[in-house]
C-alpha positions in Angstrom: 125.9 16.6 -239.1 125.5 20.1 -240.4 121.9 19.2 -241.4 121.1 18.3 -237.9 122.6 21.4 -236.4 120.7 23.6 -238.9 117.4 21.9 -237.9 118.2 22.4 -234.2 119.0 26.1 -234.8 115.9 26.5 -237.0 113.8 24.9 -234.2 114.6 27.7 -231.8 114.7 30.6 -234.2 111.7 29.9 -236.4 109.2 29.2 -233.6 106.2 31.4 -233.0 104.7 31.7 -229.5 101.0 31.0 -229.5 99.8 31.1 -225.9 99.9 29.9 -222.3 97.4 27.8 -220.5 96.4 28.1 -216.8 99.0 25.5 -215.8 101.7 27.6 -217.3 102.4 25.3 -220.3 103.6 27.3 -223.3 102.5 26.5 -226.9 104.5 27.1 -230.0 104.2 26.6 -233.8 106.5 26.9 -236.8 106.2 26.4 -240.5 108.6 23.9 -242.0 109.1 22.7 -245.6 109.3 18.9 -245.8 109.7 17.4 -249.3 108.5 20.6 -250.9 105.4 20.8 -248.8 105.0 23.6 -246.2 103.7 22.0 -243.0 102.9 23.6 -239.6 104.4 21.9 -236.5 102.8 22.5 -233.1 104.2 21.6 -229.7 104.0 22.4 -226.0 106.7 23.2 -223.5 105.6 22.1 -220.1 106.2 24.2 -217.1 108.0 22.0 -214.6 107.3 18.3 -214.8 106.1 17.0 -218.2 102.5 16.1 -217.3 100.3 15.6 -220.3 97.2 15.5 -218.1 97.7 19.2 -217.3 96.8 20.1 -220.9 93.2 21.1 -221.4 91.0 19.6 -224.1 91.0 22.8 -226.2 94.8 22.9 -226.4 95.0 19.2 -227.2 92.6 19.7 -230.1 94.8 22.6 -231.3 98.0 20.5 -231.0 96.4 17.7 -233.0 95.2 20.0 -235.7 91.5 19.5 -234.9 91.3 23.3 -234.3 92.8 25.8 -236.7 92.9 28.6 -234.2 94.4 28.3 -230.8 92.0 28.9 -227.8 91.9 32.4 -226.5 92.2 33.3 -222.8 88.6 34.6 -222.9 87.3 31.3 -224.4 89.2 29.3 -221.8 87.7 31.4 -218.9 84.2 30.9 -220.4 84.7 27.2 -220.8 86.1 26.9 -217.2 83.1 28.7 -215.8 80.7 26.5 -217.8 82.5 23.3 -216.5 82.2 24.7 -212.9 78.4 25.3 -213.4 78.1 21.7 -214.7 80.0 20.3 -211.7 77.7 22.3 -209.3 74.5 21.1 -211.1 75.7 17.5 -210.9 76.3 17.8 -207.2 72.9 19.4 -206.7 71.2 16.7 -208.7 73.0 13.9 -206.7 71.9 15.5 -203.5 68.3 15.8 -204.6 68.3 12.2 -205.8 69.7 11.0 -202.4 67.0 13.0 -200.6 64.3 11.6 -202.8 65.5 8.0 -202.2 65.6 8.7 -198.5 62.0 9.9 -198.5 60.8 7.0 -200.6 62.8 4.5 -198.5 61.2 5.9 -195.3 57.7 5.8 -196.8 58.3 2.2 -197.9 59.6 1.1 -194.5 56.6 2.7 -192.7 53.9 1.3 -195.1 55.2 -2.2 -195.6 57.2 -2.8 -192.5 60.0 -4.3 -194.6 63.2 -2.9 -195.8 64.5 -5.2 -198.4 64.2 -6.3 -201.9 61.3 -5.8 -204.3 57.9 -7.3 -203.6 57.7 -10.0 -206.3 54.1 -11.1 -205.5 52.7 -7.6 -206.3 55.0 -7.5 -209.4 53.5 -10.8 -210.7 49.9 -9.7 -210.0 50.2 -6.9 -212.5 50.4 -9.3 -215.4 47.2 -11.1 -216.7 46.5 -14.5 -215.4 47.9 -17.6 -217.3 46.0 -18.5 -220.5 44.0 -21.7 -220.9 46.1 -24.8 -220.8 49.0 -23.1 -218.9 49.5 -23.7 -215.3 51.5 -21.5 -212.9 53.1 -23.3 -210.1 55.2 -22.0 -207.2 58.2 -24.1 -206.5 59.4 -24.8 -203.0 62.1 -22.2 -203.3 59.6 -19.5 -204.1 60.2 -19.2 -207.8 57.3 -19.3 -210.2 57.2 -22.1 -212.8 54.9 -22.0 -215.9 54.1 -25.3 -217.5 52.3 -25.8 -220.8 49.8 -28.6 -221.1 48.7 -30.1 -224.3 46.0 -27.9 -225.9 43.2 -29.0 -228.2 45.0 -27.5 -231.2 48.4 -29.2 -231.7 51.2 -27.0 -232.9 52.0 -27.8 -236.5 55.4 -29.3 -237.1 55.5 -28.2 -240.8 58.3 -26.1 -242.1 55.7 -24.3 -244.2 55.0 -20.7 -243.0 51.6 -19.9 -241.5 49.8 -16.7 -241.2 46.8 -15.2 -239.5 45.4 -13.5 -242.6 42.2 -14.9 -244.1 43.7 -14.7 -247.6 47.0 -16.4 -246.8 47.6 -19.7 -248.6 50.8 -21.7 -247.6 53.0 -22.5 -250.5 51.7 -19.9 -252.9 54.2 -17.1 -252.3 56.8 -16.5 -255.0 59.8 -14.2 -254.7 59.7 -11.1 -256.9 61.4 -11.4 -260.2 
């Protein structure tokens, strides 16, 4: 029991105040010897309700030991200003993107007279025509089917590898020793 009381008394007397964040949360640390090893304990005392989402990333990193030095008020102000600039840039880019889509949408509607899905026929026309022996058919539901007819050269059913090189001879390859 006395061990517990001494730990509780040490908890309040040995702590060092480190800083305060913009939400009013206070951060502390203390050095403690555990099994002969001096360890640093870090914690936060919340202002009001215990809301872990009110802690900024920089303070979380300090609490977890990912940062050796606690964030300074100047650093926090600089990071907050940077985050605000990023938010404004994102809002500006979204607005420009919406305006661009609106302009393109109005041009499309005027030129084609349609406002709908993509034009599949013009999409298919950009590819080269079917090779010899292949037929492209349009099904009744509008989808394109490609059928392969028998060609003059049958596809070999051998498991032997083939190649396009003039010097390649099937069955002559040996693995390196």
